[in-house]
C-alpha positions in Angstrom: -33.6 -16.2 17.3 -31.1 -14.2 18.8 -29.7 -14.6 22.1 -28.6 -11.8 24.3 -25.5 -11.9 26.6 -24.9 -10.5 30.2 -27.3 -7.7 30.6 -28.6 -7.2 27.1 -32.5 -7.4 25.8 -33.5 -7.9 22.3 -36.8 -5.9 21.5 -38.8 -5.4 19.0 -39.2 -2.5 17.5 -42.7 -0.9 18.0 -43.6 1.6 14.7 -46.1 4.6 15.6 -49.0 4.8 13.6 -47.9 6.1 9.6 -51.6 8.2 9.8 -52.4 11.2 12.5 -55.9 11.2 14.6 -57.3 13.8 11.1 -56.6 10.8 8.5 -53.2 13.0 7.4 -49.9 10.2 6.6 -47.1 11.1 8.1 -44.0 10.8 5.3 -41.1 8.7 6.7 -38.6 12.0 6.2 -41.3 13.3 9.2 -41.3 10.6 11.3 -39.2 10.0 14.6 -37.2 6.9 15.4 -39.6 5.3 17.2 -38.6 4.9 21.2 -40.9 1.7 22.2 -40.7 -2.1 21.8 -41.6 -5.3 23.1 -38.7 -7.6 24.6 -37.9 -10.5 23.1 -35.3 -12.1 24.5 -33.2 -11.2 27.5 -29.6 -11.9 28.6 -28.5 -13.8 31.8 -27.2 -10.4 33.6 -24.6 -8.9 34.4 -22.0 -10.3 36.3 -21.2 -8.6 40.0 -17.8 -8.4 42.1 -19.1 -11.5 43.7 -19.3 -13.3 40.4 -23.1 -13.8 40.9 -25.4 -12.6 38.3 -27.7 -9.6 39.4 -31.5 -9.8 38.1 -32.7 -8.3 35.0 -35.3 -5.7 35.8 -37.7 -6.6 32.2 -38.7 -10.4 31.2 -39.7 -11.3 27.3 -43.0 -10.1 26.4 -42.5 -6.3 28.6 -43.2 -2.9 26.4 -40.3 -1.1 27.0 -39.1 2.9 26.2 -35.6 2.8 25.6 -33.3 5.8 25.0 -33.3 7.6 21.6 -29.9 6.6 20.1 -29.3 3.3 21.9 -28.6 -0.2 20.9 -27.8 -1.4 17.3 -30.6 -2.2 14.8 -30.8 -5.5 13.0 -33.4 -6.5 10.7 -34.1 -10.3 10.4 -36.9 -12.0 8.2 -38.7 -8.2 7.7 -38.9 -7.6 11.6 -36.4 -4.3 13.1 -34.6 -5.5 16.2 -33.0 -3.7 18.2 -30.1 -5.2 20.9 -29.4 -2.7 23.8 -27.9 -3.0 27.5 -30.7 -3.0 30.2 -29.0 0.5 31.5 -30.9 2.3 28.1 -34.1 0.7 28.9 -36.1 4.3 30.7 -39.2 2.9 31.2 -41.7 -0.6 31.2 -45.7 0.2 30.1 -48.2 -1.2 32.1 
């Protein structure tokens, strides 16, 4: 698995459904980039000026919304992941 460094997190991208509520299938070219994912790994946190780690706002298992073009996309074992800085995580969905 991937272990993020400092204030970075790894999320598993959650794809939106490929079909509308009316039953129409949406082609890949018309889909928007997903902006939701499940946190699968969390870094230790950024070091502050005192040499202490700042706590992370998210934990493994949280579902987060993130900035549209944030992070780095990677694919492992057929699953899409994204590595992004904690500042790019916009909200936790509850």
